[in-house]
C-alpha positions in Angstrom: -1.2 20.3 -2.2 -1.2 17.1 0.6 -4.2 15.3 0.5 -6.4 15.0 3.9 -6.2 11.1 5.3 -9.1 9.2 6.8 -7.8 8.4 10.1 -9.1 4.6 10.2 -9.4 2.6 13.5 -11.8 0.2 15.0 -14.1 1.3 17.9 -16.6 -1.4 19.9 -15.8 -3.9 17.4 -16.4 -1.7 14.3 -14.4 -0.4 11.7 -14.7 4.0 11.9 -13.1 6.5 9.5 -12.6 9.6 10.4 -11.4 13.1 8.7 -10.5 16.5 10.9 -10.2 19.9 10.0 -9.0 23.5 11.2 -13.3 24.1 11.1 -14.5 20.3 12.4 -14.5 17.0 11.6 -16.5 13.9 10.2 -16.9 10.0 11.4 -17.6 7.2 10.0 -18.5 4.0 11.5 -19.5 0.8 9.8 -21.4 -2.3 10.6 -20.6 -4.2 7.5 -20.8 -7.7 9.4 -24.0 -6.9 11.1 -22.6 -7.6 14.5 -25.5 -5.0 16.1 -28.0 -6.6 13.9 -29.2 -8.1 10.3 -29.9 -4.5 9.1 -27.2 -2.2 8.1 -26.9 0.4 11.2 -24.2 2.2 10.4 -23.3 6.5 11.4 -21.9 9.5 10.1 -21.0 11.5 13.3 -19.9 15.3 12.1 -18.7 18.4 14.3 -18.7 21.7 12.5 -17.5 24.8 14.6 -20.1 27.4 13.9 -23.3 24.8 12.9 -22.9 22.9 16.3 -26.9 21.1 15.9 -27.7 21.3 12.5 -30.5 18.9 11.2 -29.1 18.6 7.5 -26.1 17.1 6.2 -25.6 17.3 2.5 -22.3 15.7 1.5 -21.5 17.3 -2.2 -19.0 15.4 -4.9 -17.0 18.0 -6.6 -18.9 15.6 -9.8 -22.0 17.3 -8.5 -23.3 14.1 -7.1 -24.8 14.9 -3.6 -26.2 12.9 -0.6 -28.6 14.9 2.0 -28.5 13.3 5.3 -30.6 14.2 8.0 -29.0 14.8 11.2 -30.1 14.6 14.8 -27.5 15.4 17.5 -24.8 15.3 15.2 -25.1 12.0 14.1 -26.8 10.6 10.8 -28.0 6.9 11.4 -28.0 5.0 7.9 -31.2 3.8 9.1 -32.8 7.3 8.8 -31.2 8.4 5.9 -32.7 7.4 2.6 -30.7 4.2 1.5 -29.8 5.9 -2.2 -28.5 8.8 -0.2 -26.6 6.8 1.9 -24.9 4.7 -1.2 -24.4 7.8 -2.4 -22.3 9.6 0.4 -20.2 6.2 0.9 -19.6 6.3 -3.5 -18.0 9.7 -2.6 -16.0 8.6 0.3 -14.8 5.6 -1.5 -13.8 7.3 -4.4 -12.2 10.2 -2.6 -11.4 13.1 -4.4 -12.5 17.2 -3.2 -15.7 16.9 -1.5 -17.7 18.8 1.2 -20.5 18.7 3.9 -22.3 21.4 3.5 -25.1 22.8 6.4 -27.2 25.8 6.1 -24.6 27.3 8.1 -21.2 26.2 8.0 -19.2 23.7 5.3 -16.3 21.3 6.1 -14.5 20.8 2.5 -11.9 17.7 2.2 -9.6 16.4 -0.7 -9.2 12.5 0.0 -7.4 9.5 -1.5 -9.8 6.5 -2.8 -11.0 4.5 0.1 -11.6 1.2 -2.0 -11.6 -0.9 1.4 -14.5 1.3 2.7 -17.1 -1.5 3.5 -20.0 0.3 5.2 -23.1 0.0 2.5 
């Protein structure tokens, strides 16, 4: 079973990390150098085929750890997410393995290699 590979890029000077699956995609935009202000302002952008407008996404790690992220127009903004939940989500992506993003009507499951260079705190 092949691992899902993060597509790493840069948009508007910010590092981006994307995963695309058959049922949707997830993209994480980070601002580790505080390019757009002194406060952390990363974003998680999600697209689910069966749930176009979720208002909550839960990131579930295989270990049982979970992070609840309020979503507005497909975006969970770091400034509107509980800091502990944001940290849990980043830790899940950084450590790799199997995880899922779940809404009330849909889910995406990925299995990735660790992403130790992920700087999105």
